[in-house]
C-alpha positions in Angstrom: -0.1 0.4 0.2 1.2 3.5 -1.0 2.4 6.0 1.6 -0.2 8.5 0.9 -3.3 6.3 0.5 -1.7 5.0 4.2 -1.5 8.4 5.6 -5.5 9.0 4.1 -7.0 6.4 5.7 -4.8 7.7 8.8 -6.4 11.1 8.7 -9.6 9.6 8.5 -9.6 10.6 4.4 -11.4 9.3 1.6 -10.9 5.9 2.1 -10.6 3.6 -2.0 -9.6 -0.1 -2.0 -7.1 -0.9 -4.9 -10.6 -2.8 -6.2 -12.4 0.8 -6.1 -9.6 2.1 -7.9 -8.4 -0.8 -10.6 -12.8 -1.0 -11.3 -12.7 3.3 -12.0 -8.9 2.9 -14.3 -10.0 0.0 -16.0 -13.5 2.3 -16.4 -11.9 5.3 -17.9 -9.5 2.5 -19.7 -12.4 1.7 -21.9 -13.8 5.8 -22.0 -10.3 6.2 -24.2 -10.0 5.5 -28.1 -6.7 4.7 -28.1 -6.6 2.0 -25.8 -9.8 0.8 -25.5 -9.7 -1.9 -28.1 -7.0 -3.5 -25.6 -7.6 -7.0 -24.7 -9.4 -7.9 -21.2 -5.6 -9.8 -21.4 -3.7 -7.9 -21.7 -2.8 -5.5 -18.7 -1.9 -1.8 -18.6 -1.0 0.2 -16.7 -3.0 1.7 -14.6 -0.3 4.6 -14.7 -0.8 4.5 -18.9 -4.4 4.6 -18.5 -4.1 7.9 -16.4 -1.3 9.5 -19.0 -3.6 8.4 -21.9 -6.4 10.2 -19.9 -4.9 13.6 -19.9 -3.8 13.6 -23.4 -7.3 12.7 -24.1 -8.6 15.8 -22.3 -6.0 17.8 -24.0 -7.8 16.9 -27.5 -10.7 17.0 -26.6 -9.6 21.0 -25.3 -7.9 21.8 -28.8 -11.0 20.2 -30.0 -13.6 22.6 -28.9 -11.4 25.8 -29.2 -11.0 25.0 -32.9 -14.3 24.6 -33.7 -15.5 27.2 -31.6 -13.2 29.3 -33.8 -14.8 28.1 -36.3 -18.4 28.5 -34.2 -17.8 32.2 -34.3 -15.9 32.6 -37.8 -19.3 31.9 -39.5 -21.1 33.4 -37.2 -19.6 36.2 -38.7 -19.5 35.6 -41.7 -23.4 35.2 -41.6 -25.7 38.3 -42.1 -27.2 39.2 -38.5 -30.8 37.4 -39.0 -28.8 33.9 -39.7 -26.5 34.6 -36.8 -30.0 35.4 -34.6 -31.1 31.6 -35.5 -28.0 30.1 -34.9 -27.4 31.2 -31.2 -31.1 30.5 -30.4 -30.3 26.9 -31.3 -26.8 27.1 -29.5 -28.6 28.4 -26.7 -31.5 25.9 -26.7 
């Protein structure tokens, strides 16, 4: 058991078992396109799953930023009536 987890348990912090951690890491793995299709028998280290999770979140942020920029450009090039319709659809 890591010293951080033992300290957390001693100080009355949130308790989480190794089985719960393994279950959460497995759930994360299933959400990640890069390692989702790994066979169950191929054990992916938790550190790899966590690193890929960080990478995936960063890529999603970049995609959101790119789509926001493209939407802004689109709204800037449309007439005000069309832009108002698009804005109202987005706010729903």
